[in-house]
C-alpha positions, 0 to 999 in steps of 0.5 A, spaced: 500 499 500 502 507 498 501 512 503 506 517 500 510 518 494 517 518 496 523 518 491 517 519 485 514 524 482 508 526 477 512 522 471 512 516 475 505 515 477 502 517 470 494 516 469 490 515 463 483 519 464 477 522 461 476 529 462 468 527 463 462 530 459 461 538 459 456 539 464 455 532 466 452 530 459 456 526 454 458 529 447 454 525 441 450 519 442 451 515 448 447 508 449 451 504 454 455 500 449 460 497 452 458 498 459 457 492 464 451 493 468 449 488 474 442 488 477 443 485 484 435 483 485 430 477 485 433 475 478 430 477 471 425 474 467 429 471 460 426 474 454 422 479 456 420 484 450 422 490 454 429 487 457 432 483 451 437 478 452 441 477 458 449 477 458 449 472 464 445 470 470 447 467 477 443 466 483 446 466 490 445 459 494 446 457 501 447 450 503 442 448 508 446 443 512 453 446 511 451 454 511 456 455 505 454 460 500 456 460 493 454 463 487 452 459 481 449 460 474 442 459 473 436 459 468 431 460 473 429 467 472 425 472 476 422 470 483 417 476 484 418 481 478 422 486 482 428 485 478 425 484 471 422 491 473 429 494 474 433 491 468 427 494 464 428 501 466 436 500 465 435 497 458 430 503 457 435 508 459 441 505 456 439 500 451 446 498 448 449 496 455 450 489 457 445 487 463 447 481 468 443 478 473 445 476 480 439 473 484 439 474 492 431 475 493 426 470 493 419 469 492 415 475 496 421 479 496 424 475 501 432 475 503 437 475 508 443 480 509 448 474 508 445 472 501 445 480 499 452 480 502 455 474 498 451 477 491 454 484 492 461 482 494 461 477 488 458 483 483 464 487 485 469 482 484 467 481 477 469 488 476 462 490 473 462 497 471 455 499 474 451 495 480 444 496 481 442 495 488 434 497 489 434 494 496 438 495 502 438 491 509 436 494 516 441 489 520 446 493 523 451 487 523 452 487 516 453 495 516 461 495 517 462 489 512 457 493 507 461 499 508 468 496 507 465 492 500 462 499 498 469 502 499 472 497 495 468 497 489 469 505 489 476 504 489 476 499 483 471 503 479 465 499 480 459 504 481 454 501 486 447 505 485 443 504 491 436 505 493 434 509 499 429 506 503 422 507 502 420 509 509 425 513 514 429 507 517 436 506 518 438 501 512 445 500 508 448 501 503 445 507 500 447 511 507 454 510 505 458 516 501 462 511 496 455 509 493 451 513 489 444 513 493 437 514 490 430 516 492 424 518 487 421 524 485 414 525 482 415 530 476 412 528 470 418 528 466 421 521 465 428 523 463 429 528 469 433 527 475 435 532 481 440 533 486 439 533 493 442 539 496 440 536 503 443 529 503 444 523 505 440 521 499 444 524 493 439 524 487 432 523 485 430 520 479 423 518 476 420 513 481 412 515 482 407 511 478 412 509 472 411 503 467 415 497 468 416 490 465 413 485 470 413 477 470 409 473 464 411 479 459 407 484 462 408 491 464 405 494 471 405 501 474 408 502 480 412 507 485 418 506 489 425 508 490 427 501 487 425 504 480 428 510 480 435 507 482 435 503 475 434 510 472 440 513 475 444 506 474 442 507 466 444 514 466 451 512 469 452 507 463 450 512 458 456 516 461 461 511 461 459 508 454 462 515 452 467 516 457 470 509 459 475 512 464 471 516 468 472 514 476 466 513 480 467 520 483 467 523 476 461 520 475 457 522 481 460 529 479 457 528 472 450 526 475 451 533 479 452 537 473 447 534 469 441 534 474 435 539 472 435 543 479 443 545 479 444 552 476 451 553 473 452 560 475 459 564 472 464 566 477 464 574 477 471 576 473 475 583 473 475 587 467 482 584 466 479 577 466 481 575 473 477 571 478 475 576 483 476 574 490 471 577 495 472 573 501 475 577 507 482 576 509 
């Protein structure tokens, strides 16, 4: 681990970087092409017309006798519809991204913290570009481990986009600054996201009465932070498709700059064009 640079200078630690899109919006068409998005949820229904093909599908399995937890390939699809809805929103927002699925929820949206941890850890280890996590745990015993995992993802350039809880309870990992946390707004514009000037929720996406794909090739209308989150995950995929070297904190800044409620006010300048410093000494 490097805590300081001794005997080395800038030329010894070169970094290839993308400047990022002006005002947070990618220049030219950005469709998510080349970006790998993992939906950690209840699975995804295969061949749903509003989701399309999956690049990969896995399930987290816990052995009833030994308690060992493994992640295995699966063809079982979706257990309750939630993951299909999230995958469909990602597809609608970033139509050319790769979508992968990791099933950590069972029927009736049931799940456990250790299964969630195993699925999320596996997704981070696979170095997906974006992980959509439209769920959380209220079990505080998982908080530190989740925090460590979220930080590991952040430094490895895997962006976790995490849904805030729908009720005012303490839950994780959306509370951590190393993830992109999302709540929902009620604006009519389905292509609009907002920055929250009063965190810990950082961004709001369309999540009120939205049309989403569901089981059996159907669609339903539903509401919740769960469905705002994949919209923001899709935005991340679009930006990364145009600027693949962006880091997690650059991507978060791009979302901030492109939010509909962020006003870009030019700084005052002097007649000579220099920046004026009006602060007190």
